[in-house]
C-alpha positions as CSV (number, residue, x, y, z in Angstrom):
1,M,0.0,0.0,0.0
2,F,1.3,3.5,-0.8
3,F,2.3,5.9,2.0
4,L,3.4,9.5,1.8
5,C,7.1,10.1,2.1
6,Y,8.4,13.6,2.3
7,N,11.6,13.2,4.3
8,V,13.9,11.4,1.9
9,V,14.0,13.3,-1.4
10,G,11.4,16.0,-0.9
11,D,8.2,16.7,-2.9
12,N,7.1,18.6,-5.9
13,M,10.2,17.9,-7.9
14,E,10.7,18.3,-11.7
15,V,11.5,15.1,-13.5
16,K,11.9,14.2,-17.2
17,I,10.6,10.9,-18.4
18,I,13.4,9.0,-20.2
19,N,11.8,5.6,-20.7
20,L,8.9,3.3,-19.8
21,D,9.0,0.1,-17.7
22,H,7.2,-3.0,-18.7
23,F,4.1,-1.9,-16.9
24,G,3.8,1.3,-18.8
25,R,5.1,3.5,-16.0
26,G,7.4,6.4,-16.9
27,I,11.0,6.2,-15.7
28,G,12.9,9.2,-14.4
29,R,15.8,9.9,-12.0
30,V,15.8,11.8,-8.7
31,D,19.1,12.2,-6.9
32,N,20.6,9.3,-8.8
33,K,17.7,7.1,-7.9
34,V,15.2,5.6,-10.4
35,V,11.7,6.9,-9.9
36,F,8.6,5.2,-11.5
37,I,5.7,7.5,-12.3
38,P,2.4,6.2,-13.7
39,N,0.4,8.1,-16.4
40,T,3.6,9.6,-18.0
41,L,5.2,9.2,-21.4
42,I,8.7,9.3,-22.8
43,G,9.9,13.0,-23.2
44,E,7.3,14.5,-20.8
45,V,8.5,16.7,-18.0
46,V,6.4,16.6,-14.8
47,N,6.3,17.9,-11.3
48,I,5.9,14.9,-8.9
49,D,5.5,14.0,-5.3
50,I,7.2,10.9,-4.0
51,V,4.6,8.5,-2.6
52,H,6.6,5.5,-1.9
53,E,10.3,4.7,-1.2
54,K,12.1,1.5,-1.7
55,K,15.8,0.7,-1.1
56,N,16.7,0.9,-4.8
57,Y,13.9,3.0,-6.4
58,L,11.1,5.5,-5.7
59,E,7.5,5.7,-6.9
60,G,6.0,9.1,-7.7
61,K,2.7,10.6,-8.8
62,V,2.2,13.6,-11.1
63,I,1.3,16.9,-9.6
64,K,1.6,18.9,-12.8
65,Y,2.6,18.3,-16.5
66,L,5.1,20.8,-17.6
67,K,5.6,19.3,-21.1
68,Q,3.3,16.6,-22.6
69,S,4.0,14.1,-25.4
70,D,2.2,14.2,-28.7
71,D,1.2,10.6,-28.1
72,R,-0.8,11.5,-25.0
73,V,-4.6,11.2,-25.2
74,Q,-7.2,12.1,-22.7
75,P,-8.5,8.8,-21.1
76,I,-12.2,8.5,-21.6
77,C,-12.6,6.5,-18.3
78,P,-13.2,8.7,-15.2
79,Y,-11.7,6.0,-13.1
80,F,-8.5,5.7,-15.0
81,V,-6.1,7.3,-12.4
82,R,-7.4,5.3,-9.5
83,C,-8.6,2.0,-11.0
84,G,-6.1,-0.9,-11.2
85,G,-7.6,-2.3,-14.3
86,C,-6.2,-0.2,-17.2
87,D,-2.8,1.5,-17.2
88,L,-2.2,2.6,-20.8
89,S,-5.4,4.7,-21.6
90,H,-3.3,7.9,-21.6
91,M,-1.5,6.5,-24.7
92,S,-2.8,6.7,-28.3
93,Y,-3.7,3.1,-29.4
94,L,-1.0,3.2,-32.0
95,M,1.5,3.9,-29.2
96,Q,0.0,1.2,-27.0
97,C,0.7,-1.4,-29.7
98,Q,4.2,-0.1,-30.2
99,F,4.9,-0.2,-26.5
100,K,3.8,-3.8,-26.3
101,E,5.8,-4.9,-29.3
102,D,8.9,-3.2,-27.9
103,K,8.2,-4.7,-24.5
104,V,8.3,-8.3,-26.0
105,K,11.5,-7.4,-27.9
106,D,13.2,-6.0,-24.8
107,I,12.2,-9.0,-22.6
108,M,13.3,-11.6,-25.2
109,H,16.6,-9.8,-26.1
110,R,17.5,-9.4,-22.4
111,T,16.6,-12.9,-21.5
112,I,17.7,-14.9,-24.6
113,N,19.4,-13.0,-27.4
114,S,19.0,-10.2,-29.8
115,N,18.5,-12.3,-32.9
116,I,15.0,-13.6,-32.2
117,N,12.5,-12.8,-35.1
118,I,9.7,-10.8,-33.5
119,K,6.9,-10.0,-35.9
120,P,4.8,-6.8,-35.8
121,I,2.0,-7.0,-33.2
122,I,-1.5,-7.9,-34.4
123,P,-3.7,-5.0,-33.1
124,S,-7.3,-5.4,-31.9
125,D,-10.1,-4.2,-34.1
126,Q,-11.8,-3.0,-30.9
127,S,-9.8,-1.2,-28.2
128,Y,-12.8,-0.6,-25.9
129,N,-15.8,-2.6,-24.9
130,Y,-13.9,-5.8,-25.8
131,R,-13.9,-7.8,-22.6
132,N,-16.4,-10.6,-22.4
133,K,-15.7,-11.3,-18.7
134,V,-15.3,-9.0,-15.7
135,T,-15.0,-9.5,-12.0
136,F,-16.7,-7.0,-9.7
137,H,-15.9,-6.6,-6.1
138,V,-18.5,-5.3,-3.6
139,K,-18.5,-2.4,-1.1
140,E,-22.0,-1.0,-0.7
141,K,-22.0,-1.1,-4.6
142,I,-20.0,-3.0,-7.2
143,G,-16.7,-1.8,-8.5
144,Y,-13.0,-2.7,-9.1
145,Y,-10.0,-2.6,-6.7
146,Q,-8.0,0.6,-6.6
147,V,-4.5,0.3,-8.0
148,K,-2.2,-1.4,-5.5
149,S,-5.1,-1.6,-2.9
150,Y,-8.0,-3.6,-1.8
151,E,-10.1,-0.5,-1.6
152,V,-13.1,-0.7,-4.0
153,I,-13.8,2.0,-6.5
154,L,-17.5,2.1,-7.2
155,I,-18.2,2.3,-10.9
156,D,-21.3,2.7,-13.1
157,N,-19.5,1.9,-16.4
158,C,-16.4,0.0,-17.5
159,Y,-15.1,1.2,-20.8
160,I,-13.3,-2.0,-21.7
161,A,-16.2,-4.3,-20.8
162,D,-18.9,-5.6,-23.2
163,D,-21.8,-3.2,-23.4
164,K,-24.1,-5.9,-22.1
165,I,-22.1,-6.0,-18.9
166,N,-22.4,-2.3,-18.4
167,Q,-26.1,-2.4,-19.1
168,L,-26.5,-4.9,-16.3
169,I,-24.6,-2.8,-13.6
170,P,-27.7,-0.9,-12.5
171,S,-29.6,-4.1,-11.8
172,L,-26.6,-5.7,-10.0
173,N,-26.5,-2.6,-7.7
174,T,-30.0,-3.2,-6.6
175,L,-29.1,-6.6,-5.2
176,Q,-28.8,-7.1,-1.4
177,L,-25.1,-6.5,-1.5
178,D,-24.2,-6.6,2.2
179,H,-22.9,-10.2,2.1
180,I,-21.9,-10.5,-1.5
181,K,-18.2,-10.7,-1.9
182,Q,-17.7,-11.0,-5.7
183,I,-19.7,-10.9,-8.9
184,I,-18.4,-12.3,-12.1
185,V,-20.2,-11.7,-15.4
186,K,-19.4,-13.5,-18.6
187,T,-21.0,-12.7,-22.0
188,N,-21.2,-13.9,-25.7
189,N,-23.0,-12.3,-28.6
190,N,-26.4,-12.5,-26.9
191,Q,-26.1,-14.4,-23.6
192,I,-25.1,-13.4,-20.1
193,M,-23.9,-15.5,-17.2
194,V,-23.7,-14.1,-13.7
195,I,-21.8,-15.9,-10.9
196,L,-22.2,-14.6,-7.3
197,Y,-20.0,-15.5,-4.3
198,G,-21.1,-14.9,-0.7
199,E,-24.2,-15.2,1.4
200,I,-26.8,-14.5,-1.3
201,D,-30.5,-13.9,-1.1
202,V,-31.6,-16.2,-3.9
203,E,-35.2,-15.0,-4.2
204,D,-34.1,-11.3,-4.5
205,T,-31.4,-12.3,-7.0
206,L,-33.9,-14.2,-9.2
207,I,-36.4,-11.4,-9.1
208,K,-34.0,-8.7,-10.1
209,L,-31.8,-10.6,-12.7
210,K,-33.6,-13.5,-14.3
211,N,-35.3,-11.4,-16.9
212,Q,-31.9,-9.9,-18.1
213,V,-29.5,-12.9,-18.0
214,D,-29.4,-16.5,-19.3
215,T,-27.9,-18.3,-16.3
216,I,-27.3,-17.5,-12.6
217,I,-24.9,-19.4,-10.4
218,I,-24.6,-18.8,-6.7
219,N,-21.3,-20.1,-5.2
220,S,-21.3,-23.5,-6.9
221,E,-25.1,-23.9,-7.4
222,I,-27.0,-23.2,-10.6
223,I,-30.2,-21.4,-9.6
224,Y,-31.3,-20.3,-13.1
225,G,-30.6,-21.5,-16.6
226,N,-28.3,-24.4,-17.4
227,G,-25.1,-23.0,-16.1
228,Q,-23.5,-22.5,-19.5
229,I,-23.3,-20.0,-22.4
230,I,-22.2,-20.7,-25.9
231,K,-19.3,-18.8,-27.5
232,T,-18.7,-18.7,-31.3
233,V,-15.3,-18.6,-32.9
234,G,-15.5,-18.6,-36.7
235,D,-17.9,-21.3,-37.6
236,L,-17.4,-23.2,-34.4
237,N,-19.4,-23.1,-31.1
238,F,-18.2,-23.7,-27.6
239,Y,-19.9,-24.3,-24.3
240,L,-18.5,-22.2,-21.4
241,S,-19.1,-22.9,-17.8
242,K,-18.4,-20.9,-14.7
243,N,-14.9,-22.2,-14.0
244,S,-13.8,-22.7,-17.7
245,F,-11.2,-20.3,-19.2
246,F,-11.9,-18.6,-22.4
247,Q,-10.0,-15.8,-24.1
248,I,-11.5,-12.4,-23.0
249,N,-11.3,-10.5,-26.2
250,D,-13.8,-11.7,-28.8
251,Y,-12.4,-9.6,-31.5
252,Q,-8.9,-11.2,-31.3
253,I,-9.7,-14.9,-30.6
254,I,-9.9,-15.7,-34.3
255,N,-6.6,-13.9,-35.0
256,L,-4.9,-15.8,-32.2
257,Y,-6.2,-19.2,-33.4
258,N,-5.3,-18.4,-37.0
259,K,-1.8,-17.6,-36.0
260,V,-1.5,-21.0,-34.2
261,L,-3.0,-22.6,-37.4
262,D,-0.5,-20.7,-39.5
263,Y,2.5,-21.9,-37.4
264,C,1.2,-25.5,-37.5
265,D,1.4,-25.5,-41.3
266,F,-0.5,-28.7,-41.5
267,K,-0.2,-31.2,-44.3
268,G,-3.1,-33.3,-43.1
269,N,-1.5,-36.3,-41.4
270,E,-0.1,-34.6,-38.2
271,K,-0.8,-35.8,-34.7
272,V,-1.3,-32.9,-32.3
273,L,-0.9,-32.7,-28.5
274,D,-2.8,-29.8,-27.0
275,L,-1.6,-29.0,-23.4
276,Y,-3.6,-26.8,-21.0
277,C,-6.4,-27.4,-23.5
278,G,-9.1,-25.7,-21.4
279,T,-12.6,-26.2,-23.1
280,G,-10.8,-27.6,-26.2
281,T,-11.1,-24.5,-28.3
282,I,-7.7,-24.5,-29.9
283,G,-7.6,-28.2,-30.3
284,I,-11.1,-28.3,-32.0
285,Y,-10.1,-25.4,-34.2
286,L,-7.0,-27.2,-35.4
287,S,-8.6,-30.7,-35.6
288,R,-10.2,-30.0,-39.0
289,Y,-6.7,-29.7,-40.6
290,C,-4.8,-32.6,-39.0
291,Q,-5.1,-36.4,-38.4
292,T,-5.8,-36.4,-34.6
293,V,-5.6,-34.2,-31.5
294,L,-5.3,-35.1,-27.8
295,G,-6.0,-32.4,-25.3
296,I,-4.9,-32.5,-21.6
297,E,-6.4,-30.2,-18.9
298,V,-6.4,-30.1,-15.1
299,N,-9.8,-28.3,-14.7
300,E,-12.6,-30.9,-14.5
301,D,-15.3,-28.4,-15.6
302,A,-13.2,-27.4,-18.6
303,I,-12.9,-31.1,-19.7
304,K,-16.6,-31.6,-19.4
305,D,-17.1,-28.6,-21.6
306,A,-14.5,-29.8,-24.0
307,N,-16.2,-33.1,-24.5
308,Q,-19.5,-31.3,-25.0
309,N,-17.9,-29.0,-27.5
310,K,-16.5,-32.0,-29.5
311,K,-20.1,-33.3,-29.9
312,L,-21.5,-29.8,-30.5
313,N,-19.2,-29.3,-33.5
314,N,-19.4,-32.9,-34.7
315,I,-15.6,-33.4,-34.3
316,N,-14.5,-37.0,-34.2
317,N,-10.7,-36.9,-34.3
318,I,-10.1,-35.3,-30.9
319,S,-10.1,-36.7,-27.4
320,F,-9.5,-35.2,-24.0
321,M,-7.7,-36.3,-20.8
322,L,-8.3,-34.9,-17.3
323,G,-5.3,-34.5,-15.0
324,D,-2.2,-32.6,-14.1
325,I,-0.3,-32.1,-17.3
326,Q,3.2,-32.6,-15.8
327,Y,2.2,-36.2,-14.8
328,K,-0.4,-37.1,-17.5
329,I,2.0,-36.3,-20.3
330,E,4.0,-39.3,-19.3
331,E,1.1,-41.6,-19.6
332,I,0.1,-40.9,-23.2
333,D,0.6,-43.3,-26.2
334,L,0.4,-40.5,-28.8
335,K,3.7,-39.6,-30.4
336,P,2.9,-36.0,-31.4
337,D,4.3,-34.3,-34.4
338,I,3.1,-30.9,-33.1
339,V,2.6,-29.8,-29.4
340,V,0.6,-26.7,-28.6
341,V,0.9,-25.3,-25.1
342,D,-1.3,-22.4,-23.7
343,P,-0.4,-22.4,-20.0
344,P,-1.5,-20.0,-17.3
345,R,0.4,-16.8,-16.5
346,K,3.0,-18.8,-14.4
347,G,4.2,-20.7,-17.6
348,L,5.3,-24.2,-18.0
349,E,6.3,-26.4,-15.1
350,L,9.9,-27.6,-15.5
351,K,8.7,-31.2,-15.6
352,V,6.5,-30.4,-18.6
353,I,9.5,-28.8,-20.4
354,E,11.5,-31.9,-19.7
355,S,8.8,-34.1,-21.1
356,L,8.5,-32.0,-24.3
357,V,12.2,-32.4,-24.9
358,K,11.9,-36.2,-24.3
359,I,9.0,-36.8,-26.7
360,K,10.7,-34.7,-29.4
361,P,7.8,-33.2,-31.5
362,S,9.0,-31.6,-34.7
363,K,7.2,-28.3,-33.6
364,I,6.1,-26.6,-30.4
365,I,3.6,-23.8,-30.6
366,Y,3.6,-21.8,-27.4
367,V,0.7,-19.4,-26.6
368,S,1.6,-17.1,-23.7
369,C,-0.1,-14.3,-21.8
370,D,3.1,-13.3,-19.9
371,P,6.3,-12.5,-21.9
372,M,8.5,-12.8,-18.7
373,T,7.6,-16.5,-18.0
374,L,7.6,-17.1,-21.8
375,A,11.1,-15.9,-22.1
376,R,12.1,-18.0,-19.1
377,D,10.7,-21.2,-20.7
378,L,12.1,-20.4,-24.1
379,K,15.6,-20.0,-22.7
380,I,15.4,-23.6,-21.5
381,L,13.8,-25.0,-24.6
382,Q,16.2,-23.3,-27.0
383,E,18.8,-25.9,-26.2
384,D,16.7,-28.4,-28.2
385,Y,14.4,-26.1,-30.2
386,K,15.0,-23.2,-32.6
387,I,12.8,-20.1,-31.8
388,N,11.7,-19.4,-35.3
389,E,9.6,-16.4,-34.6
390,I,7.3,-14.7,-32.1
391,T,4.1,-12.9,-32.9
392,P,2.7,-10.5,-30.3
393,I,-1.2,-10.1,-30.3
394,D,-3.0,-7.3,-28.4
395,M,-5.6,-9.3,-26.6
396,F,-5.8,-6.7,-23.8
397,P,-6.0,-3.0,-25.1
398,Q,-5.7,-0.2,-22.5
399,T,-3.6,-2.5,-20.3
400,N,0.1,-3.4,-20.3
401,H,-0.6,-7.1,-20.9
402,V,0.2,-8.8,-24.3
403,E,-0.3,-12.2,-25.7
404,C,2.4,-13.9,-27.8
405,V,2.4,-16.9,-30.2
406,V,5.8,-18.6,-30.7
407,L,6.8,-21.1,-33.4
408,M,9.6,-23.5,-32.4
409,T,11.1,-26.2,-34.5
410,K,13.3,-29.2,-33.4
411,I,17.0,-28.7,-33.8
412,K,18.4,-31.6,-35.9
413,R,21.7,-32.9,-34.5
């Protein structure tokens, strides 16, 4: 948590921004110490107060802009400065994309080497109102956590959320919120799922929400609807349950999957292993172009959805296995030509990397939402696999986060 600090370097100091860190914060120097300042851009000159001191760096906040960058835009969100959700809304969208592409290059070059082929970032067609899932916290009314805090900022509109979510906010605020801890809303083109956690008045919730949503889940119990919504990617449909992961930017999912497909470069007879397969979306998307696909996933709800999705799309050459990937991968009979991995933010377990090297697929396609853990894993894999190229994809406009798809091919010895 931030605390005011006036006795170390003083306050209301003039600082020039010389760079940006990987979170999009401006970097300056005060008395030979690095200072990180949110909501600033390279070349800007600002008056700041120091709000936090660490041993090796400082954190500041802007009091006044003395010189502003031409790339600065006025954020449309009134909660931008306080909310912890978005951190790049003061940049033009063109600059946001350039920042993320440069971020990936910097991380890869620092961690691995400077010769990695990093392609231009694929921008999002929609930079606002793209999120198909949000998590609201509750304090009298619903909102988001304040940046670096558990204080809740009450909101009446989220500019990166699907409009259907924003239209539901007034009704959510009429619920008996005293004992509700968290509300998750998921959407597709025309369906809404609401998941509530806490001590919930079921009758009150049904009265106020059931005419506006398609399914309601309280804690783990389905109280309205069938507990699922259907997402569409291209000409495929996918069931999505409360605990199942799905990419949050509907406008970029097809671009992400097509990049994976492009890197696979199928001839038609390939066997594919899809690790961290979730609800089976990538595997099913690829299955129409190869011989067979096996997906492995630890989330039981996701595997149930995956098997339903297989039937929903009339796909017969894909199967799914439930279990911890680092152990299940040792049990499979399939000798894959291509392995696709889409792990959570923490990246691949070392045991999984060791298994990948052991089974020797000709290609590994790595889908990652965290360039830092991606670089860590690639550094290990590069002993056996050439890193052919990396394509960043902007799945998360207005934030510092970036997705990457990596093509790796087996090094012939």
